[in-house]
DRENGU-534200 format. One record per residue (C-alpha): residue number from 1; x, y, z. Coordinates in pm, 1 decimal. Last residue first. Example, Ala and Ser with C-alpha at 12.3 -4.5 7.8 and 13.67 -1.06 7.14 Angstrom:
<atoms>
<atom><n>2</n><east>1367.0</east><north>-106.0</north><up>714.0</up></atom>
<atom><n>1</n><east>1230.0</east><north>-450.0</north><up>780.0</up></atom>
</atoms>
This chain:
<atoms>
<atom><n>331</n><east>11386.5</east><north>5221.3</north><up>-256.2</up></atom>
<atom><n>330</n><east>11610.2</east><north>5126.9</north><up>11.3</up></atom>
<atom><n>329</n><east>11912.7</east><north>5293.8</north><up>194.3</up></atom>
<atom><n>328</n><east>12180.0</east><north>5194.0</north><up>310.3</up></atom>
<atom><n>327</n><east>12386.7</east><north>5414.9</north><up>556.0</up></atom>
<atom><n>326</n><east>12796.8</east><north>5396.2</north><up>606.5</up></atom>
<atom><n>325</n><east>13027.4</east><north>5282.4</north><up>890.2</up></atom>
<atom><n>324</n><east>13356.2</east><north>5418.0</north><up>1058.7</up></atom>
<atom><n>323</n><east>13262.3</east><north>5231.8</north><up>1363.9</up></atom>
<atom><n>322</n><east>13322.7</east><north>5413.9</north><up>1726.1</up></atom>
<atom><n>321</n><east>13541.8</east><north>5320.4</north><up>1991.9</up></atom>
<atom><n>320</n><east>13575.9</east><north>5347.3</north><up>2340.2</up></atom>
<atom><n>319</n><east>13912.2</east><north>5536.8</north><up>2408.8</up></atom>
<atom><n>318</n><east>14034.6</east><north>5424.2</north><up>2783.9</up></atom>
<atom><n>317</n><east>13845.6</east><north>5265.8</north><up>3083.2</up></atom>
<atom><n>316</n><east>14075.4</east><north>5363.6</north><up>3318.1</up></atom>
<atom><n>315</n><east>14064.5</east><north>5713.3</north><up>3309.1</up></atom>
<atom><n>314</n><east>14201.2</east><north>5871.0</north><up>3661.7</up></atom>
<atom><n>313</n><east>13925.0</east><north>5964.2</north><up>3900.9</up></atom>
<atom><n>312</n><east>13872.2</east><north>6280.2</north><up>4069.9</up></atom>
<atom><n>311</n><east>13849.7</east><north>6537.2</north><up>3767.4</up></atom>
<atom><n>310</n><east>13856.1</east><north>6245.1</north><up>3460.7</up></atom>
<atom><n>309</n><east>13520.4</east><north>6294.5</north><up>3400.5</up></atom>
<atom><n>308</n><east>13324.8</east><north>6015.3</north><up>3275.8</up></atom>
<atom><n>307</n><east>13326.4</east><north>5909.5</north><up>2916.1</up></atom>
<atom><n>306</n><east>13065.4</east><north>6155.1</north><up>2623.8</up></atom>
<atom><n>305</n><east>13039.7</east><north>5869.8</north><up>2317.7</up></atom>
<atom><n>304</n><east>12867.4</east><north>6076.3</north><up>2072.9</up></atom>
<atom><n>303</n><east>12690.8</east><north>5936.7</north><up>1785.7</up></atom>
<atom><n>302</n><east>12534.5</east><north>6180.9</north><up>1510.5</up></atom>
<atom><n>301</n><east>12298.5</east><north>5977.5</north><up>1259.7</up></atom>
<atom><n>300</n><east>12281.7</east><north>6226.2</north><up>939.9</up></atom>
<atom><n>299</n><east>12065.1</east><north>6207.1</north><up>660.1</up></atom>
<atom><n>298</n><east>12124.7</east><north>6532.7</north><up>421.2</up></atom>
<atom><n>297</n><east>11858.1</east><north>6555.2</north><up>162.2</up></atom>
<atom><n>296</n><east>11555.0</east><north>6352.5</north><up>-18.4</up></atom>
<atom><n>295</n><east>11291.4</east><north>6175.5</north><up>33.5</up></atom>
<atom><n>294</n><east>11138.4</east><north>5970.1</north><up>-176.6</up></atom>
<atom><n>293</n><east>10785.0</east><north>6038.5</north><up>-316.7</up></atom>
<atom><n>292</n><east>10864.6</east><north>6128.3</north><up>-708.5</up></atom>
<atom><n>291</n><east>10782.3</east><north>5755.3</north><up>-751.7</up></atom>
<atom><n>290</n><east>10433.8</east><north>5806.3</north><up>-636.7</up></atom>
<atom><n>289</n><east>10372.9</east><north>5993.7</north><up>-930.4</up></atom>
<atom><n>288</n><east>10097.1</east><north>6284.8</north><up>-1023.0</up></atom>
<atom><n>287</n><east>9986.4</east><north>6357.6</north><up>-671.2</up></atom>
<atom><n>286</n><east>10033.0</east><north>6679.7</north><up>-767.3</up></atom>
<atom><n>285</n><east>10182.6</east><north>6868.3</north><up>-473.2</up></atom>
<atom><n>284</n><east>10525.7</east><north>6921.8</north><up>-679.1</up></atom>
<atom><n>283</n><east>10731.8</east><north>6633.8</north><up>-491.9</up></atom>
<atom><n>282</n><east>10463.5</east><north>6398.9</north><up>-542.3</up></atom>
<atom><n>281</n><east>10213.4</east><north>6273.2</north><up>-310.6</up></atom>
<atom><n>280</n><east>10066.0</east><north>5943.7</north><up>-288.7</up></atom>
<atom><n>279</n><east>10345.8</east><north>5672.1</north><up>-142.4</up></atom>
<atom><n>278</n><east>10150.5</east><north>5518.4</north><up>145.8</up></atom>
<atom><n>277</n><east>10293.2</east><north>5563.0</north><up>463.6</up></atom>
<atom><n>276</n><east>10566.7</east><north>5219.6</north><up>553.8</up></atom>
<atom><n>275</n><east>10863.1</east><north>5450.4</north><up>569.2</up></atom>
<atom><n>274</n><east>11090.9</east><north>5292.1</north><up>830.9</up></atom>
<atom><n>273</n><east>11415.7</east><north>5482.1</north><up>948.2</up></atom>
<atom><n>272</n><east>11593.8</east><north>5218.7</north><up>1124.6</up></atom>
<atom><n>271</n><east>11849.6</east><north>5257.6</north><up>1368.0</up></atom>
<atom><n>270</n><east>12057.4</east><north>4923.3</north><up>1483.8</up></atom>
<atom><n>269</n><east>12313.2</east><north>4961.0</north><up>1759.2</up></atom>
<atom><n>268</n><east>12567.8</east><north>4719.1</north><up>1842.6</up></atom>
<atom><n>267</n><east>12771.8</east><north>4736.8</north><up>2174.6</up></atom>
<atom><n>266</n><east>13053.1</east><north>4590.4</north><up>2213.6</up></atom>
<atom><n>265</n><east>13304.8</east><north>4447.2</north><up>2474.1</up></atom>
<atom><n>264</n><east>13078.5</east><north>4250.6</north><up>2683.5</up></atom>
<atom><n>263</n><east>13256.0</east><north>3947.3</north><up>2590.0</up></atom>
<atom><n>262</n><east>12941.5</east><north>3773.3</north><up>2478.0</up></atom>
<atom><n>261</n><east>12798.0</east><north>4092.3</north><up>2209.0</up></atom>
<atom><n>260</n><east>12607.7</east><north>4329.6</north><up>2348.1</up></atom>
<atom><n>259</n><east>12278.9</east><north>4422.6</north><up>2169.1</up></atom>
<atom><n>258</n><east>12057.0</east><north>4770.8</north><up>2067.0</up></atom>
<atom><n>257</n><east>11779.3</east><north>4820.8</north><up>1893.1</up></atom>
<atom><n>256</n><east>11658.1</east><north>5145.4</north><up>1750.2</up></atom>
<atom><n>255</n><east>11366.7</east><north>5215.9</north><up>1511.6</up></atom>
<atom><n>254</n><east>11221.3</east><north>5489.9</north><up>1349.7</up></atom>
<atom><n>253</n><east>10875.2</east><north>5549.1</north><up>1248.3</up></atom>
<atom><n>252</n><east>10660.8</east><north>5594.5</north><up>923.3</up></atom>
<atom><n>251</n><east>10268.6</east><north>5490.6</north><up>961.1</up></atom>
<atom><n>250</n><east>10204.4</east><north>5850.4</north><up>1049.3</up></atom>
<atom><n>249</n><east>10285.8</east><north>5976.0</north><up>696.7</up></atom>
<atom><n>248</n><east>9940.4</east><north>6101.5</north><up>531.3</up></atom>
<atom><n>247</n><east>9925.9</east><north>6261.3</north><up>801.5</up></atom>
<atom><n>246</n><east>10150.5</east><north>6461.0</north><up>1096.4</up></atom>
<atom><n>245</n><east>10269.8</east><north>6278.1</north><up>1354.8</up></atom>
<atom><n>244</n><east>10550.5</east><north>6038.8</north><up>1271.7</up></atom>
<atom><n>243</n><east>10626.1</east><north>5765.0</north><up>1504.2</up></atom>
<atom><n>242</n><east>10894.2</east><north>5706.1</north><up>1759.0</up></atom>
<atom><n>241</n><east>11005.9</east><north>5346.0</north><up>1838.9</up></atom>
<atom><n>240</n><east>11298.4</east><north>5321.7</north><up>2130.8</up></atom>
<atom><n>239</n><east>11490.0</east><north>5034.9</north><up>2290.5</up></atom>
<atom><n>238</n><east>11423.2</east><north>4723.5</north><up>2070.2</up></atom>
<atom><n>237</n><east>11721.0</east><north>4478.9</north><up>2221.3</up></atom>
<atom><n>236</n><east>11887.9</east><north>4282.1</north><up>2036.5</up></atom>
<atom><n>235</n><east>11967.5</east><north>3911.2</north><up>2102.1</up></atom>
<atom><n>234</n><east>12201.0</east><north>3764.1</north><up>2353.3</up></atom>
<atom><n>233</n><east>12556.5</east><north>3772.5</north><up>2316.5</up></atom>
<atom><n>232</n><east>12603.6</east><north>3945.4</north><up>2658.6</up></atom>
<atom><n>231</n><east>12263.4</east><north>3959.4</north><up>2763.6</up></atom>
<atom><n>230</n><east>12134.3</east><north>4365.0</north><up>2794.3</up></atom>
<atom><n>229</n><east>12002.1</east><north>4513.0</north><up>3116.9</up></atom>
<atom><n>228</n><east>12382.2</east><north>4623.9</north><up>3257.9</up></atom>
<atom><n>227</n><east>12412.9</east><north>4824.7</north><up>2954.4</up></atom>
<atom><n>226</n><east>12137.5</east><north>5015.4</north><up>2913.0</up></atom>
<atom><n>225</n><east>11731.4</east><north>4834.2</north><up>2931.7</up></atom>
<atom><n>224</n><east>11502.3</east><north>5007.6</north><up>3188.1</up></atom>
<atom><n>223</n><east>11395.7</east><north>5319.1</north><up>3037.2</up></atom>
<atom><n>222</n><east>11261.6</east><north>5108.8</north><up>2759.0</up></atom>
<atom><n>221</n><east>11152.5</east><north>5385.1</north><up>2547.9</up></atom>
<atom><n>220</n><east>10923.7</east><north>5227.8</north><up>2281.7</up></atom>
<atom><n>219</n><east>10541.1</east><north>5429.8</north><up>2180.7</up></atom>
<atom><n>218</n><east>10788.5</east><north>5737.8</north><up>2164.0</up></atom>
<atom><n>217</n><east>10617.6</east><north>6044.1</north><up>2304.1</up></atom>
<atom><n>216</n><east>10642.9</east><north>6338.6</north><up>2110.9</up></atom>
<atom><n>215</n><east>10851.4</east><north>6645.9</north><up>2155.5</up></atom>
<atom><n>214</n><east>11301.3</east><north>6600.6</north><up>2086.8</up></atom>
<atom><n>213</n><east>11516.3</east><north>6677.6</north><up>2394.6</up></atom>
<atom><n>212</n><east>11705.1</east><north>6378.2</north><up>2607.0</up></atom>
<atom><n>211</n><east>11546.4</east><north>6056.7</north><up>2577.0</up></atom>
<atom><n>210</n><east>11692.3</east><north>5823.1</north><up>2785.1</up></atom>
<atom><n>209</n><east>11781.3</east><north>5433.3</north><up>2788.3</up></atom>
<atom><n>208</n><east>11903.5</east><north>5263.3</north><up>3124.0</up></atom>
<atom><n>207</n><east>11756.0</east><north>5572.7</north><up>3325.0</up></atom>
<atom><n>206</n><east>11906.9</east><north>5881.3</north><up>3337.5</up></atom>
<atom><n>205</n><east>11908.3</east><north>6173.8</north><up>3577.4</up></atom>
<atom><n>204</n><east>12061.6</east><north>6533.5</north><up>3470.5</up></atom>
<atom><n>203</n><east>12225.0</east><north>6713.5</north><up>3645.7</up></atom>
<atom><n>202</n><east>12573.2</east><north>6656.2</north><up>3521.5</up></atom>
<atom><n>201</n><east>12503.3</east><north>6292.7</north><up>3557.3</up></atom>
<atom><n>200</n><east>12244.1</east><north>6204.1</north><up>3789.5</up></atom>
<atom><n>199</n><east>12156.0</east><north>5815.2</north><up>3782.4</up></atom>
<atom><n>198</n><east>11866.5</east><north>5593.7</north><up>3808.0</up></atom>
<atom><n>197</n><east>11979.0</east><north>5218.2</north><up>3835.4</up></atom>
<atom><n>196</n><east>12116.4</east><north>4950.2</north><up>3640.0</up></atom>
<atom><n>195</n><east>12110.2</east><north>5116.4</north><up>3347.3</up></atom>
<atom><n>194</n><east>12484.7</east><north>5140.3</north><up>3267.2</up></atom>
<atom><n>193</n><east>12400.2</east><north>5429.7</north><up>3032.8</up></atom>
<atom><n>192</n><east>12218.5</east><north>5470.3</north><up>2710.1</up></atom>
<atom><n>191</n><east>12113.9</east><north>5813.4</north><up>2562.2</up></atom>
<atom><n>190</n><east>11920.7</east><north>5923.1</north><up>2284.1</up></atom>
<atom><n>189</n><east>11889.9</east><north>6249.3</north><up>2162.4</up></atom>
<atom><n>188</n><east>11559.6</east><north>6425.9</north><up>1998.4</up></atom>
<atom><n>187</n><east>11310.5</east><north>6184.7</north><up>1837.3</up></atom>
<atom><n>186</n><east>11119.3</east><north>6547.7</north><up>1759.0</up></atom>
<atom><n>185</n><east>11405.5</east><north>6634.4</north><up>1555.3</up></atom>
<atom><n>184</n><east>11387.1</east><north>6321.7</north><up>1295.2</up></atom>
<atom><n>183</n><east>11015.4</east><north>6354.2</north><up>1334.6</up></atom>
<atom><n>182</n><east>11014.7</east><north>6702.9</north><up>1150.6</up></atom>
<atom><n>181</n><east>11318.2</east><north>6606.5</north><up>873.4</up></atom>
<atom><n>180</n><east>11109.9</east><north>6329.9</north><up>838.3</up></atom>
<atom><n>179</n><east>10725.0</east><north>6532.7</north><up>788.4</up></atom>
<atom><n>178</n><east>10938.6</east><north>6767.4</north><up>546.1</up></atom>
<atom><n>177</n><east>11037.5</east><north>6484.9</north><up>355.4</up></atom>
<atom><n>176</n><east>10762.8</east><north>6359.5</north><up>263.8</up></atom>
<atom><n>175</n><east>10587.4</east><north>6723.9</north><up>213.6</up></atom>
<atom><n>174</n><east>10821.2</east><north>6795.9</north><up>-50.1</up></atom>
<atom><n>173</n><east>11043.0</east><north>7116.9</north><up>42.2</up></atom>
<atom><n>172</n><east>11375.5</east><north>7041.6</north><up>-151.4</up></atom>
<atom><n>171</n><east>11686.4</east><north>6992.3</north><up>-9.2</up></atom>
<atom><n>170</n><east>11661.4</east><north>6934.5</north><up>329.2</up></atom>
<atom><n>169</n><east>11906.1</east><north>6863.4</north><up>636.3</up></atom>
<atom><n>168</n><east>11784.4</east><north>6593.8</north><up>800.3</up></atom>
<atom><n>167</n><east>11882.8</east><north>6508.7</north><up>1169.6</up></atom>
<atom><n>166</n><east>11918.8</east><north>6197.0</north><up>1407.1</up></atom>
<atom><n>165</n><east>12035.5</east><north>6152.4</north><up>1787.1</up></atom>
<atom><n>164</n><east>12302.0</east><north>5906.0</north><up>1896.0</up></atom>
<atom><n>163</n><east>12413.8</east><north>5927.9</north><up>2268.4</up></atom>
<atom><n>162</n><east>12627.0</east><north>5681.8</north><up>2435.0</up></atom>
<atom><n>161</n><east>12722.8</east><north>5752.6</north><up>2837.2</up></atom>
<atom><n>160</n><east>12979.2</east><north>5741.8</north><up>3087.2</up></atom>
<atom><n>159</n><east>12923.0</east><north>5804.7</north><up>3497.9</up></atom>
<atom><n>158</n><east>13177.6</east><north>5631.1</north><up>3694.0</up></atom>
<atom><n>157</n><east>12977.0</east><north>5291.4</north><up>3639.1</up></atom>
<atom><n>156</n><east>12925.3</east><north>5319.1</north><up>3287.9</up></atom>
<atom><n>155</n><east>13309.0</east><north>5354.7</north><up>3207.9</up></atom>
<atom><n>154</n><east>13445.5</east><north>5136.4</north><up>3497.4</up></atom>
<atom><n>153</n><east>13233.3</east><north>4864.2</north><up>3296.8</up></atom>
<atom><n>152</n><east>13336.3</east><north>4929.4</north><up>2993.1</up></atom>
<atom><n>151</n><east>13689.0</east><north>4870.8</north><up>3043.1</up></atom>
<atom><n>150</n><east>13597.1</east><north>4604.2</north><up>3293.4</up></atom>
<atom><n>149</n><east>13472.3</east><north>4417.7</north><up>2980.5</up></atom>
<atom><n>148</n><east>13764.0</east><north>4481.5</north><up>2754.4</up></atom>
<atom><n>147</n><east>13903.8</east><north>4725.7</north><up>2543.0</up></atom>
<atom><n>146</n><east>13561.0</east><north>4927.1</north><up>2457.0</up></atom>
<atom><n>145</n><east>13341.4</east><north>4897.3</north><up>2152.3</up></atom>
<atom><n>144</n><east>13110.3</east><north>5112.3</north><up>2004.5</up></atom>
<atom><n>143</n><east>12916.4</east><north>5004.9</north><up>1728.3</up></atom>
<atom><n>142</n><east>12671.4</east><north>5117.6</north><up>1456.9</up></atom>
<atom><n>141</n><east>12468.1</east><north>4969.7</north><up>1216.6</up></atom>
<atom><n>140</n><east>12275.9</east><north>5153.1</north><up>948.0</up></atom>
<atom><n>139</n><east>11940.5</east><north>5194.9</north><up>832.1</up></atom>
<atom><n>138</n><east>11734.9</east><north>5402.3</north><up>539.1</up></atom>
<atom><n>137</n><east>11357.5</east><north>5265.4</north><up>464.5</up></atom>
<atom><n>136</n><east>11126.8</east><north>5245.7</north><up>192.1</up></atom>
<atom><n>135</n><east>11133.2</east><north>5603.9</north><up>-21.8</up></atom>
<atom><n>134</n><east>11507.1</east><north>5640.7</north><up>-61.7</up></atom>
<atom><n>133</n><east>11706.3</east><north>5951.6</north><up>-189.0</up></atom>
<atom><n>132</n><east>12100.8</east><north>5913.0</north><up>-118.4</up></atom>
<atom><n>131</n><east>12261.1</east><north>6233.4</north><up>68.3</up></atom>
<atom><n>130</n><east>12424.3</east><north>6018.9</north><up>375.8</up></atom>
<atom><n>129</n><east>12546.1</east><north>6098.7</north><up>649.0</up></atom>
<atom><n>128</n><east>12763.1</east><north>5952.4</north><up>948.7</up></atom>
<atom><n>127</n><east>12900.0</east><north>6142.9</north><up>1255.4</up></atom>
<atom><n>126</n><east>13064.0</east><north>5981.4</north><up>1517.9</up></atom>
<atom><n>125</n><east>13387.7</east><north>5829.3</north><up>1337.7</up></atom>
<atom><n>124</n><east>13572.3</east><north>6048.2</north><up>1552.2</up></atom>
<atom><n>123</n><east>13358.1</east><north>6172.0</north><up>1790.9</up></atom>
<atom><n>122</n><east>13481.2</east><north>6167.5</north><up>2181.1</up></atom>
<atom><n>121</n><east>13331.8</east><north>6438.7</north><up>2440.9</up></atom>
<atom><n>120</n><east>13575.6</east><north>6510.8</north><up>2719.3</up></atom>
<atom><n>119</n><east>13424.8</east><north>6419.8</north><up>3037.0</up></atom>
<atom><n>118</n><east>13119.4</east><north>6480.3</north><up>3231.1</up></atom>
<atom><n>117</n><east>13047.5</east><north>6664.2</north><up>3603.3</up></atom>
<atom><n>116</n><east>12896.7</east><north>6559.9</north><up>3910.3</up></atom>
<atom><n>115</n><east>12846.4</east><north>6201.5</north><up>3872.7</up></atom>
<atom><n>114</n><east>12644.1</east><north>5912.8</north><up>3976.7</up></atom>
<atom><n>113</n><east>12678.7</east><north>5578.4</north><up>3933.5</up></atom>
<atom><n>112</n><east>12793.6</east><north>5529.2</north><up>4309.5</up></atom>
<atom><n>111</n><east>12519.1</east><north>5729.7</north><up>4461.0</up></atom>
<atom><n>110</n><east>12424.0</east><north>5453.0</north><up>4704.2</up></atom>
<atom><n>109</n><east>12785.2</east><north>5361.0</north><up>4797.0</up></atom>
<atom><n>108</n><east>12878.2</east><north>5705.1</north><up>4837.2</up></atom>
<atom><n>107</n><east>12573.0</east><north>5750.2</north><up>5068.6</up></atom>
<atom><n>106</n><east>12660.6</east><north>5417.0</north><up>5289.8</up></atom>
<atom><n>105</n><east>13033.2</east><north>5571.7</north><up>5284.0</up></atom>
<atom><n>104</n><east>12925.7</east><north>5922.7</north><up>5455.3</up></atom>
<atom><n>103</n><east>12635.7</east><north>5736.2</north><up>5706.4</up></atom>
<atom><n>102</n><east>12889.5</east><north>5523.8</north><up>5840.8</up></atom>
<atom><n>101</n><east>13142.7</east><north>5799.1</north><up>5927.0</up></atom>
<atom><n>100</n><east>12890.8</east><north>6132.2</north><up>6038.5</up></atom>
<atom><n>99</n><east>12929.7</east><north>6022.2</north><up>6375.0</up></atom>
<atom><n>98</n><east>13315.4</east><north>5916.5</north><up>6383.9</up></atom>
<atom><n>97</n><east>13425.1</east><north>5725.7</north><up>6605.0</up></atom>
<atom><n>96</n><east>13675.4</east><north>5875.1</north><up>6854.1</up></atom>
<atom><n>95</n><east>14039.3</east><north>5935.5</north><up>6781.2</up></atom>
<atom><n>94</n><east>14297.0</east><north>6036.7</north><up>7044.8</up></atom>
<atom><n>93</n><east>14553.8</east><north>6295.4</north><up>6843.5</up></atom>
<atom><n>92</n><east>14899.0</east><north>6208.6</north><up>6830.9</up></atom>
<atom><n>91</n><east>14968.6</east><north>6189.9</north><up>6490.4</up></atom>
<atom><n>90</n><east>14696.6</east><north>6450.6</north><up>6330.4</up></atom>
<atom><n>89</n><east>14325.9</east><north>6337.2</north><up>6259.3</up></atom>
<atom><n>88</n><east>14177.0</east><north>6493.6</north><up>5950.8</up></atom>
<atom><n>87</n><east>13826.5</east><north>6673.8</north><up>6017.0</up></atom>
<atom><n>86</n><east>13556.1</east><north>6518.1</north><up>5940.9</up></atom>
<atom><n>85</n><east>13236.1</east><north>6690.1</north><up>5691.7</up></atom>
<atom><n>84</n><east>12897.3</east><north>6533.9</north><up>5621.8</up></atom>
<atom><n>83</n><east>12855.4</east><north>6408.6</north><up>5279.0</up></atom>
<atom><n>82</n><east>12682.5</east><north>6583.3</north><up>4945.8</up></atom>
<atom><n>81</n><east>12718.0</east><north>6330.6</north><up>4675.5</up></atom>
<atom><n>80</n><east>12860.1</east><north>6500.3</north><up>4355.2</up></atom>
<atom><n>79</n><east>12956.5</east><north>6178.9</north><up>4245.0</up></atom>
<atom><n>78</n><east>13336.5</east><north>6279.0</north><up>4146.4</up></atom>
<atom><n>77</n><east>13307.4</east><north>6529.9</north><up>4512.7</up></atom>
<atom><n>76</n><east>13161.6</east><north>6197.6</north><up>4703.0</up></atom>
<atom><n>75</n><east>13455.2</east><north>5995.7</north><up>4557.4</up></atom>
<atom><n>74</n><east>13707.5</east><north>6208.0</north><up>4657.9</up></atom>
<atom><n>73</n><east>13585.1</east><north>6255.7</north><up>5025.6</up></atom>
<atom><n>72</n><east>13576.4</east><north>5948.9</north><up>5107.9</up></atom>
<atom><n>71</n><east>13891.6</east><north>5879.9</north><up>4973.6</up></atom>
<atom><n>70</n><east>14019.0</east><north>6188.3</north><up>5166.1</up></atom>
<atom><n>69</n><east>13900.7</east><north>6003.4</north><up>5522.0</up></atom>
<atom><n>68</n><east>14002.1</east><north>5742.7</north><up>5443.4</up></atom>
<atom><n>67</n><east>14364.8</east><north>5812.0</north><up>5368.8</up></atom>
<atom><n>66</n><east>14320.2</east><north>6044.8</north><up>5694.6</up></atom>
<atom><n>65</n><east>14220.9</east><north>5751.5</north><up>5908.1</up></atom>
<atom><n>64</n><east>14515.8</east><north>5529.2</north><up>5799.3</up></atom>
<atom><n>63</n><east>14787.3</east><north>5826.1</north><up>5821.7</up></atom>
<atom><n>62</n><east>14615.8</east><north>5853.2</north><up>6238.3</up></atom>
<atom><n>61</n><east>14724.4</east><north>5500.2</north><up>6297.5</up></atom>
<atom><n>60</n><east>14533.3</east><north>5211.5</north><up>6346.9</up></atom>
<atom><n>59</n><east>14668.9</east><north>5063.0</north><up>6617.8</up></atom>
<atom><n>58</n><east>14683.4</east><north>4629.3</north><up>6499.3</up></atom>
<atom><n>57</n><east>14508.6</east><north>4450.3</north><up>6761.2</up></atom>
<atom><n>56</n><east>14323.2</east><north>4208.0</north><up>6474.6</up></atom>
<atom><n>55</n><east>14565.1</east><north>4310.5</north><up>6142.9</up></atom>
<atom><n>54</n><east>14433.4</east><north>4651.9</north><up>5920.3</up></atom>
<atom><n>53</n><east>14320.2</east><north>4663.2</north><up>5570.2</up></atom>
<atom><n>52</n><east>14473.1</east><north>4803.5</north><up>5301.1</up></atom>
<atom><n>51</n><east>14324.7</east><north>5123.9</north><up>5067.6</up></atom>
<atom><n>50</n><east>14253.6</east><north>5064.0</north><up>4735.4</up></atom>
<atom><n>49</n><east>14557.4</east><north>5224.9</north><up>4527.0</up></atom>
<atom><n>48</n><east>14414.9</east><north>5162.2</north><up>4182.8</up></atom>
<atom><n>47</n><east>14109.0</east><north>5308.3</north><up>4037.8</up></atom>
<atom><n>46</n><east>13864.9</east><north>5102.4</north><up>3846.0</up></atom>
<atom><n>45</n><east>13562.1</east><north>5218.5</north><up>3909.2</up></atom>
<atom><n>44</n><east>13413.9</east><north>4981.8</north><up>4102.3</up></atom>
<atom><n>43</n><east>13054.1</east><north>4873.6</north><up>4091.2</up></atom>
<atom><n>42</n><east>12788.1</east><north>4788.8</north><up>3882.9</up></atom>
<atom><n>41</n><east>12942.5</east><north>4434.9</north><up>3798.8</up></atom>
<atom><n>40</n><east>13238.9</east><north>4406.3</north><up>4046.2</up></atom>
<atom><n>39</n><east>13445.8</east><north>4623.5</north><up>4220.2</up></atom>
<atom><n>38</n><east>13764.4</east><north>4698.8</north><up>4095.0</up></atom>
<atom><n>37</n><east>13908.3</east><north>4951.6</north><up>4313.8</up></atom>
<atom><n>36</n><east>13690.3</east><north>5330.0</north><up>4383.4</up></atom>
<atom><n>35</n><east>13347.8</east><north>5134.6</north><up>4486.1</up></atom>
<atom><n>34</n><east>13435.8</east><north>4807.3</north><up>4609.8</up></atom>
<atom><n>33</n><east>13753.8</east><north>5005.4</north><up>4785.4</up></atom>
<atom><n>32</n><east>13505.8</east><north>5220.5</north><up>4974.7</up></atom>
<atom><n>31</n><east>13286.4</east><north>5009.3</north><up>5187.3</up></atom>
<atom><n>30</n><east>12884.3</east><north>4963.5</north><up>5192.8</up></atom>
<atom><n>29</n><east>12824.3</east><north>4575.7</north><up>5233.4</up></atom>
<atom><n>28</n><east>12741.3</east><north>4410.5</north><up>4919.8</up></atom>
<atom><n>27</n><east>13101.5</east><north>4363.9</north><up>4717.9</up></atom>
<atom><n>26</n><east>13225.5</east><north>4224.7</north><up>5095.2</up></atom>
<atom><n>25</n><east>13599.6</east><north>4160.1</north><up>5107.6</up></atom>
<atom><n>24</n><east>13721.1</east><north>3932.7</north><up>5378.6</up></atom>
<atom><n>23</n><east>13820.7</east><north>3983.0</north><up>5716.1</up></atom>
<atom><n>22</n><east>13578.3</east><north>4247.7</north><up>5918.1</up></atom>
<atom><n>21</n><east>13356.8</east><north>4276.1</north><up>5555.4</up></atom>
<atom><n>20</n><east>13290.8</east><north>4559.2</north><up>5350.7</up></atom>
<atom><n>19</n><east>13641.0</east><north>4628.3</north><up>5205.4</up></atom>
<atom><n>18</n><east>13764.8</east><north>4959.7</north><up>5414.8</up></atom>
<atom><n>17</n><east>13435.1</east><north>5061.3</north><up>5638.4</up></atom>
<atom><n>16</n><east>13399.5</east><north>4716.6</north><up>5705.2</up></atom>
<atom><n>15</n><east>13805.4</east><north>4704.1</north><up>5784.6</up></atom>
<atom><n>14</n><east>13794.7</east><north>5070.8</north><up>6003.9</up></atom>
<atom><n>13</n><east>13554.2</east><north>4858.5</north><up>6234.7</up></atom>
<atom><n>12</n><east>13698.4</east><north>4554.4</north><up>6224.3</up></atom>
<atom><n>11</n><east>14026.0</east><north>4701.6</north><up>6363.2</up></atom>
<atom><n>10</n><east>13807.7</east><north>4811.8</north><up>6691.9</up></atom>
<atom><n>9</n><east>13679.3</east><north>5142.8</north><up>6799.7</up></atom>
<atom><n>8</n><east>13591.5</east><north>5150.4</north><up>7118.1</up></atom>
<atom><n>7</n><east>13284.0</east><north>5288.9</north><up>7197.2</up></atom>
<atom><n>6</n><east>13226.1</east><north>5648.7</north><up>7287.8</up></atom>
<atom><n>5</n><east>13037.6</east><north>5780.3</north><up>6914.4</up></atom>
<atom><n>4</n><east>12953.4</east><north>5454.6</north><up>6793.3</up></atom>
<atom><n>3</n><east>13092.8</east><north>5179.5</north><up>6547.8</up></atom>
<atom><n>2</n><east>12848.4</east><north>4902.0</north><up>6659.8</up></atom>
<atom><n>1</n><east>13024.6</east><north>4588.5</north><up>6821.0</up></atom>
</atoms>
């Protein structure tokens, strides 16, 4: 029998709202515990206190309905999902079917990857700089390590993200360094989210790999590649590449690759700045020495781990750790 106003409310209806199935867990049917608890894959915030099901023939108490309605509201508030308000019953009330309840639970199940707000940025080991000059390439390998695969899942499912940006602070005004500073600024911030679907987080839409800010158009931007789109233990995926836009340096480019280890606990980024343009102009503009056409200044990679908000959820993902590392320069 369908859950419809005027019908007798069966224990099956209540159990489906709680766990997806009348008698067993069904993570593919809209329900509260799959979103709230451990869930599976891109479903689950890892929270404790899953709602209990009821046995056949058992009266569903006002307290049980209140717990279900409150849990629905808590999840909706975390996500920023708009749902229809339902007044909590009190002991002694005769409870008929809540017309809006099925739609409310479907909405929060569909919007499970959304988050109304962010948590506080993690920045330990986040910014790595170098003042070494270079004229062939500069690269850096960055890792973000989670305590477990579930911790990583809960992080991305609840609206966590990893952000990478690059900059070059100049110490001279030579043309090559100016163009590299320009390119790195135009790359903006490259953000990694869960990726299995578009997520709205703190009012911004993210789709796996998202470029935020900057200018120009990357020739590679894998908007369909986030955490869940990576093969554990598989080869690295190029998620971003953008070229310089001013002659004679248009052959220069930035590449970012991303890989996930076999246990789904470590994300590895390799960021490479390739100086492929011919070296023809000296810093003084004389063109008198290719060897002088180098990149100087302070090169920086700023990585930020931005966790989910804990306003409505408990922290079940821990503190992901960024590696302390250094740039590798080739001349």
